[in-house]
N, C-alpha and C positions, 0 to 999 in steps of 0.2 A: 504493499499499499503506498502510496506517495500522497505527503501532507506538504501545501506548500504554506509556510508562514511568514507571513507579513505584517509589518505595524507602522505605528504614527503616521497616518498619511494628515491628519489636521486637515481635512477640509474644513473651507469657510465660506464665507460670501463677501461681496463688495470688490474694490479694485486688486486687491491681494489673493483672490479664490480661483485663479489660474493654475498658478504652479501647484499647488498641493493636488487638484482635482487632474492636471495631466500626469503629475508623479504618480497615483494613484491608477489611472487609467493605464499607463505604461507598463505598470508593474503588473496587473493584471491581464494584460495582452503578452507578457513574457512569459508569464503563467501556461496562457492557454498556446502558446508555440513548443513547449516541453514536449518531448515526445519519446516515453508516453507521458499524456497530462496528467496532474494529480489526481486525486480522488475527491481531496477537498482543499479548500484555502481556509486558514483563520489567521484571523487580524487582532493583534495584541493590543488595542486601546489605542485611545488618544484617535478616534476615529474621525473627530472633529476637533475644531479648537476653541469653540465658546460654550459649547451644551445645548447652544438652541435652536428649535424647530424649524430656523431655516436652512440649518447647516446640515439636520439631518434630512432634509428635504433634498438639498445637493448632493449627498453621500450617496441617497436612493437612486438618484440620476445618473449617478457615475458605475454603481454596482447594479442597477435594476434589470439589465439584461444579461448579466453574467452567466453562463450557462451552468459551470459548476456550482455543488454545493460550498457554500459561504457562510462559516461562523464568526460572530463579530465579539468582539470583549471589550468591556468599558475598562477605560483610563481616568487619569486624573483631570483630564481637558474635556472629559465626556460630563453629561447630567443622564444617570441611569434611568430616570423619569422619563426624561425625554426620549433616550432610545429606545425605551420600551415602549411608549407613544407612538414613534415612528416605525417600529418593528414587531410589536406584541403577535404572538402567533404565528410568526412565518420561522421557516427554516432558517433564517438568519441568527434566530435567538433559541435555536433548537426547537422550534413550535410552541414555546412556554411564554409565560407572562413576567417574566423575572429577567432579570440581567446576568444571574449566574442561573448556570443549565447544564447539562449531561446530553450527549449524542452516542448512541452506543451504534457502530458499526460492525459488520461481523468481526472486522481482524482489530478494532482499535476503539476504546472509549476516551471521547475525547469530553473533557470537562474545561467550562470556562466559567470563571471566577470574578467578582466585581469587588475589586478593591479601591474603588474611589470613596476618598473622603471629600465632603460638601466643603469646600473654599479652602481646600489643603490640595498642596502640590506633594505630597507623600501620602503612602497607602495604607490600608487595613482593612483584614477578611473578618475578623472578631470571632467570638466563639460559635454562634449560632451558624456561621457559613461555614467553619470548618469542622464541626460536627455532621452537617450537612455532606462535606467532601467525602469525610471517611464513610458515611452509609453509602455512598454511588462507589466508591471503589470497592468497597464488600461485595455488591451485585455481582460482578465478574472477576474474580479475582487470579484469575486463571489467563484473562484476556488484558495485552498490555493497555495502558493507560496514558494518556497525551494531558497533564495539566496544565492549562492556559490563566494567565494573568497578565496584569499590565506592568506593574510594579517587580521588579529585581527583590526577592528575598534576601539577598545578601549583599555587603559592600563591593563592588566593583574595580576600586581603586580610583574613583573619578569623584574627590571629595562634592564636588555641588550635586551630584546625581546621589551619591551616597547618602548626604542628608536629608533626601527626600523619595527613600526606597520604602519598601514594606515595612511597618513598624513590627507586624508579627511574624516576622519571617522565621524564629525558633519555633513558634506556633505550629507553622505550617512543615516544615522540616519533621514534628515531631508526628503529625499526621501520615504524611508520606512516608516518613520511616518504616511506618508499620504495615507497607502496603509495597510488595516487592516487584509487581506489575505497572506502576508506575515506571515510566523508561525515559521519558522528557517532562519537563517542567519548560513551557514557553513564556516567554517574556516580551517586553518593549520596555520603552521609557529613555531609555540610555541613546536614544540614535545613533548607537553601534554594535558592531557583532561583540557577542562577550559570551563565553564558553567557561562554564564550572562547574564540579562535580556538585550535587547538592541530594541531601540525605537519602544516597544509595540510587538516583538518578542523575542525570546530567540538565542543566540548565541552559536553554539557549536563547540570547537574547539577539532578536533581529534587529537589523537598521531600519531608519526612516524609511518612506518610500517617497519624502520629501526633501529633508535636509537632514544633515548629520552634526552630532555635537564636536568639539574640539576635544581630544585627549590629551585634557587639562587635569594632570595629576599630583601638583601641587596647590596648596589650599590657594596661595597668595599669589598665583599666577592670572592672567585673564579666563574667562571661560564665556564661550558662546558657539553658536553657528556657523559652519560653512556648507558650502555645494561641494561638498565629495561624492563619488559617486553614490547611486542609491543602489537598491540591491534586495534580495529577501533571502530565507533559508529555505532548505527542500529537504524534509527528512522522509527517509525511505526505509520502511520497517517491513522485514523478513519474515522467515520462519525462525530465524536465528538469532539476530542483532536489528539493530537501527542504524544508520549511517545518515548524517547531516552533511549537507553540500550547501554554500554560500553560491549564490546565481546574480551575475550584475545586470542591472538594468539599464541606468544611465552609462554614459564614456564606453559603451560596448555594442560593436557592432553586431546585433544578434536581431534575428527574425522575430515578428509581433504577429502577435493573432488577433484578430477582429471580434467585437462580440456589439 
């Protein structure tokens, strides 16, 4: 099974709307050009920039005709209530009415978590959602699971981002540590590719489809955004293992699919 992992499109409205929308459309076009095509796509948060209904309408316009299964995750720039209002009951939210949900494919369980804290750039899951996660993972203990959320649950070495990471990362690790079927934890937020072991699984942070953050590893150095190449991660799940590839989008002469 192939799972494409995109993140942080930051769709918006107004005079600055074109670049993020084009970035996401190019990413999804590149997904369609893969051979074989992925079985599904997961976008790990910051779907829009200000959490407004108008922005979710713009997001819908970009993804509305995309032909592959697509699963959305809430980030700190999102408004979970507005996200649910826009896509409730659709496959984009697992057919449910909440921003956290599970999708059970024959080969894998994909769990989307909502780490949004209102009016905060940091993230938190909370005990209720963590309890729910444990219950979901118990349903099919012999089936591989991917757990997707926006905020990385561990420091990544960039102080500006580590200050706004998941606040209850240790609690998430405790839940995942009890479930050996979790093989990937998918995250975004950092706008850079990051890979590190986490609770017996592998944490993979996808780059942004819009713009990347500077690799500023000292707290007293300037931190900001730059227009480095965009891309996404591609997870290949086999009977024996899971391999993750990085796929370039911008700055690459690659075929793109239309939708």
